[in-house]
C-alpha positions in Angstrom: -28.7 -2.4 -30.2 -31.1 -4.1 -27.5 -29.7 -7.8 -28.7 -26.3 -6.5 -27.5 -27.1 -6.0 -23.8 -25.8 -8.8 -21.6 -26.5 -9.0 -17.7 -23.9 -10.0 -15.4 -24.4 -10.1 -11.5 -21.6 -8.2 -9.8 -21.8 -6.9 -6.1 -20.0 -3.9 -7.4 -18.8 -2.5 -10.9 -16.2 -5.1 -11.9 -16.0 -6.8 -8.6 -16.9 -10.6 -8.6 -19.5 -12.0 -6.3 -18.1 -13.7 -3.1 -17.3 -17.7 -3.3 -20.0 -19.3 -1.1 -17.7 -22.0 -0.4 -15.1 -19.4 1.2 -17.9 -17.7 2.9 -18.9 -20.8 4.6 -15.3 -21.9 5.7 -14.7 -18.3 7.1 -17.6 -18.9 9.4 -16.2 -22.2 10.4 -12.9 -20.7 11.0 -14.5 -18.2 13.5 -14.8 -21.4 15.6 -11.3 -22.3 15.9 -10.2 -22.7 19.8 -13.7 -21.5 20.7 -14.7 -23.9 23.9 -17.7 -26.0 23.6 -18.0 -25.0 19.6 -16.7 -28.3 18.5 -19.6 -30.3 17.7 -21.8 -27.4 16.8 -19.2 -26.7 13.9 -18.8 -30.3 12.8 -22.4 -30.4 12.4 -22.3 -27.8 9.7 -20.7 -30.1 7.3 -22.7 -32.8 5.7 -19.9 -34.9 4.5 -17.4 -35.1 7.2 -15.5 -38.4 7.6 -12.8 -39.5 10.4 -9.6 -40.2 8.8 -7.6 -40.6 11.8 -7.9 -40.6 15.5 -4.8 -39.6 17.7 -5.6 -41.3 21.0 -2.8 -39.6 23.0 -3.8 -36.2 21.4 -2.4 -33.1 23.0 -2.4 -34.2 26.7 -5.8 -33.8 27.3 -7.5 -36.6 25.4 -8.2 -38.2 21.8 -8.1 -35.8 18.8 -10.0 -36.7 15.7 -9.2 -35.7 12.2 -12.4 -35.0 10.0 -12.0 -34.5 6.4 -14.7 -32.9 4.1 -14.3 -33.6 0.4 -16.8 -31.1 -0.5 -14.5 -28.2 0.9 -11.4 -30.0 0.6 -10.3 -29.4 4.5 -9.5 -31.3 7.4 -10.7 -30.2 11.0 -8.7 -31.0 14.1 -10.9 -31.9 16.9 -10.4 -32.3 20.5 -13.1 -34.4 22.1 -12.6 -33.6 25.9 -12.8 -29.9 25.4 -15.2 -30.2 22.2 -13.0 -27.6 20.3 -11.8 -27.3 16.8 -8.0 -26.9 17.1 -7.3 -26.0 13.6 -8.3 -26.3 10.0 -6.1 -27.3 7.3 -6.7 -27.5 3.2 -6.4 -30.8 1.8 -6.8 -34.6 3.2 -4.1 -34.4 5.9 -3.4 -35.1 9.8 -0.1 -33.4 9.4 -0.8 -30.0 11.3 
């Protein structure tokens, strides 16, 4: 009987543990549209690549689109106000 016991780690009876990637992205999403949190938020990622820059932006200056392959998300970053404007799943600049 002792050989048939198998330990599986769950946070509660039958409830799966939270996905660490989703927990990370939840924290990142809390910084959307928060003034002066853009660069701080971008530094949380270790694999960001600029995929496009809109030089006109939203009327206040350039907007960069950063892609993270690790999390498969694109972050829309407004330089002048240092703000993350949005996050979109996949590699895209169509927000």
